[in-house]
C-alpha positions in Angstrom: 24.8 0.3 45.7 22.5 3.3 46.2 22.9 6.2 43.8 23.1 9.8 44.8 19.7 11.5 44.3 21.0 13.7 41.5 22.2 10.7 39.6 18.8 8.9 39.8 16.7 8.9 36.6 13.7 11.2 36.6 11.3 8.5 35.6 12.5 6.3 38.5 11.6 9.2 40.8 8.1 9.4 39.3 7.8 5.6 39.6 8.8 5.7 43.2 6.1 8.3 43.9 3.4 6.0 42.5 4.8 3.1 44.5 5.0 5.1 47.7 1.6 6.9 47.5 -0.6 4.1 46.1 -1.2 0.4 46.8 -1.2 -0.5 43.1 1.4 -3.1 42.2 3.8 -0.7 40.4 6.6 -2.3 42.4 6.1 -5.6 40.6 7.0 -4.0 37.3 10.0 -2.0 38.4 11.8 -1.1 41.7 13.7 2.2 41.6 16.7 3.1 43.6 16.0 3.6 47.3 17.1 7.2 47.2 14.3 8.0 44.7 11.9 7.7 47.6 13.4 10.9 49.1 12.0 12.8 46.1 8.4 11.4 46.1 6.8 14.6 47.3 8.1 16.4 44.2 5.8 14.1 42.1 2.9 13.9 44.6 0.5 16.0 42.6 1.1 13.7 39.6 -0.2 10.8 41.7 -3.2 13.1 42.4 -3.9 13.0 38.6 -4.4 9.3 39.0 -6.4 9.3 42.3 -8.4 12.5 41.4 -9.0 11.3 37.9 -10.2 7.9 39.1 -12.7 9.5 41.5 -13.9 11.8 38.7 -14.5 8.9 36.4 -16.5 7.0 39.0 -18.6 10.1 39.9 -19.4 11.0 36.3 -19.9 7.7 34.7 -21.3 6.1 37.9 -24.0 8.7 38.1 -25.3 7.6 34.7 -26.3 4.1 36.0 -26.5 4.6 39.8 -28.0 7.2 42.2 -25.7 10.2 42.4 -25.0 9.8 46.1 -24.0 6.1 45.6 -21.5 7.1 42.8 -19.9 9.6 45.2 -19.5 6.9 47.9 -18.0 4.6 45.3 -15.6 7.3 44.2 -14.5 7.7 47.9 -14.0 4.0 48.2 -12.1 3.9 44.9 -9.5 6.3 46.2 -9.3 4.5 49.6 -8.5 1.3 47.7 -5.9 3.0 45.5 -4.1 4.7 48.3 -4.7 2.1 51.1 -6.2 5.0 53.1 -2.7 6.4 53.5 -3.8 10.0 54.0 -6.9 9.2 56.0 -4.6 7.3 58.4 -2.5 10.4 58.7 -5.6 12.6 59.3 -6.7 10.2 62.1 -3.2 10.2 63.7 -2.9 14.0 63.4 -6.3 14.5 65.1 -5.4 12.1 67.9 -1.9 13.6 68.4 -2.9 17.3 68.4 -6.2 16.6 70.1 -4.9 14.4 72.9 -1.2 15.5 73.2 -1.8 19.0 74.4 1.4 21.1 74.0 3.8 18.3 74.8 5.8 17.8 71.6 7.0 14.3 72.5 3.5 13.2 73.6 2.1 14.4 70.3 4.7 12.5 68.3 4.2 9.3 70.4 0.4 9.4 70.0 0.7 9.9 66.2 3.1 7.0 66.0 0.7 4.7 67.9 -1.2 2.4 65.5 -4.4 2.6 67.6 -7.1 5.2 66.7 -8.6 7.4 69.4 -11.7 9.5 69.9 -10.3 12.5 68.2 -9.2 10.5 65.2 -12.6 8.8 64.8 -14.5 12.2 65.1 -12.0 13.8 62.7 -12.6 11.2 60.0 -16.4 11.3 60.5 -16.6 15.1 60.1 -14.2 15.0 57.2 -16.1 12.4 55.2 -19.5 14.0 55.9 -18.3 17.4 54.7 -16.6 15.8 51.6 -19.7 13.8 50.7 -22.3 16.5 51.2 -20.2 19.1 49.4 -20.0 17.0 46.3 -23.7 16.0 46.5 -24.6 19.7 46.4 -23.0 19.9 42.9 -23.9 18.5 39.5 -22.1 15.2 38.6 -20.0 16.9 35.9 -18.9 19.8 38.1 -18.1 17.4 41.0 -16.1 15.2 38.8 -14.1 18.0 37.3 -13.6 19.6 40.7 -12.2 16.4 42.4 -9.9 15.9 39.5 -8.5 19.4 40.0 -8.6 19.6 43.8 -6.6 16.4 44.5 -3.4 17.5 42.7 -3.7 21.1 43.8 -4.0 20.1 47.5 -1.0 17.9 47.2 1.0 20.7 45.6 0.0 23.1 48.3 0.8 20.6 51.1 4.2 19.8 49.6 5.4 23.3 50.5 5.6 22.2 54.2 8.6 20.1 53.3 10.3 23.4 52.2 9.0 25.4 55.2 10.2 23.3 58.1 12.4 20.3 58.9 11.3 16.7 59.6 10.2 16.4 63.2 11.8 13.0 63.8 15.0 11.3 62.7 15.1 9.1 59.6 15.4 6.0 61.8 12.2 7.0 63.7 10.2 7.7 60.5 7.4 5.2 59.8 8.5 4.7 56.3 12.3 5.1 57.1 12.4 8.0 54.6 12.9 11.7 55.0 11.9 13.8 52.0 14.6 16.1 50.6 14.0 19.8 50.1 13.4 20.3 46.4 15.4 22.7 44.2 14.0 25.3 41.7 13.6 22.9 38.9 11.7 20.4 41.1 9.6 23.3 42.5 8.6 24.4 39.0 7.7 20.8 38.1 5.6 20.5 41.3 3.8 23.8 40.5 2.9 22.7 37.0 1.6 19.3 38.2 -0.7 21.0 40.8 -1.7 24.1 38.9 -2.5 22.6 35.5 -5.7 20.7 36.6 -7.1 23.5 38.7 -6.2 26.0 36.0 -8.2 24.0 33.4 -11.1 23.8 35.9 -11.1 27.5 36.4 -11.0 28.1 32.6 -13.9 25.7 32.1 -15.9 27.4 34.9 -14.9 30.9 33.9 -17.7 33.4 34.8 -19.3 30.9 37.2 -16.7 30.7 39.9 -14.4 33.0 41.9 -11.0 31.8 41.1 -9.3 33.9 43.8 -11.4 32.1 46.5 -10.7 28.7 44.9 -6.9 29.3 44.8 -6.2 31.2 48.0 -8.6 29.5 50.5 -6.7 26.2 50.5 -3.3 28.1 50.7 -4.5 30.1 53.6 -5.8 27.0 55.4 -2.4 25.3 54.8 -0.6 28.3 56.2 -2.6 28.2 59.5 -2.1 24.5 59.8 1.6 25.0 59.2 1.7 27.6 62.0 -0.1 25.1 64.3 2.3 22.3 63.4 5.4 24.5 63.8 4.2 25.8 67.2 3.6 22.3 68.5 6.3 20.2 66.8 8.8 22.5 65.2 8.7 20.2 62.2 6.4 18.0 60.0 5.8 14.3 59.9 4.2 12.1 57.3 0.9 12.1 59.2 1.0 15.9 59.2 1.4 15.9 55.4 -1.5 13.5 54.9 -3.8 15.4 57.2 -3.0 18.8 55.7 -3.5 17.3 52.2 -7.0 16.1 53.0 -7.9 19.3 54.8 -6.7 21.6 52.0 -8.5 19.5 49.4 -11.7 19.7 51.4 -11.1 23.5 51.7 -10.9 23.6 47.9 -14.2 21.8 47.5 -15.9 24.0 50.1 -14.5 27.2 48.5 -15.9 26.0 45.1 -19.2 25.2 46.7 -19.4 28.6 48.3 -18.8 30.2 44.9 -22.1 28.8 43.6 -24.1 30.2 46.5 -22.6 33.7 46.8 
């Protein structure tokens, strides 16, 4: 029997987030109650600690034995393996839907649900990975490692606000994962903020005097807001693909903002 969400255990909700957002076999060790999956967005930045931290380790330690550019490519591959390219799939579907669907809401939703990738999706992924790669190459290994460890959870925290700002665009039965995220309460919101702000706060503290923290914090939030306006205008609601796409775009915005700080 499924438990009401409020009766599920907090560590089961966290466990569900790691099962949902990664391809690591956490499910073999423990399977939480099904309703826990409705709260996974509340612990999304915590998963970013794992994915961002893994990338940071590969970049920093890999650069000691391999060419720096190779270590960055391996870091990207590491995250793709951990997540199963979950968010990249969302970005491709988002680009295809909004690029090819015009202003027809149902057409956009149908294209995003199609498992085939189109021209807009391919171009979107190419541009995204090129910007991601060359932005990190422009930094020192230590700075790049610290930045990806901070940007990943922060982008997930910023993106999670979309769940609060608009309804789900489909019904639960139509959802790819058959799950609709709940709107989180104040306690969950505070937890979400701490998960996302702690890593970026530590990065700003470490780089104090060398970086414009306002640009680093507000640029991704502004990008998210404009994406939210676009999604609301076209769909009047979010989808999982929208969340994945916005997460990657806001993370890239964080990297670009940090990169700009060093050249201003």
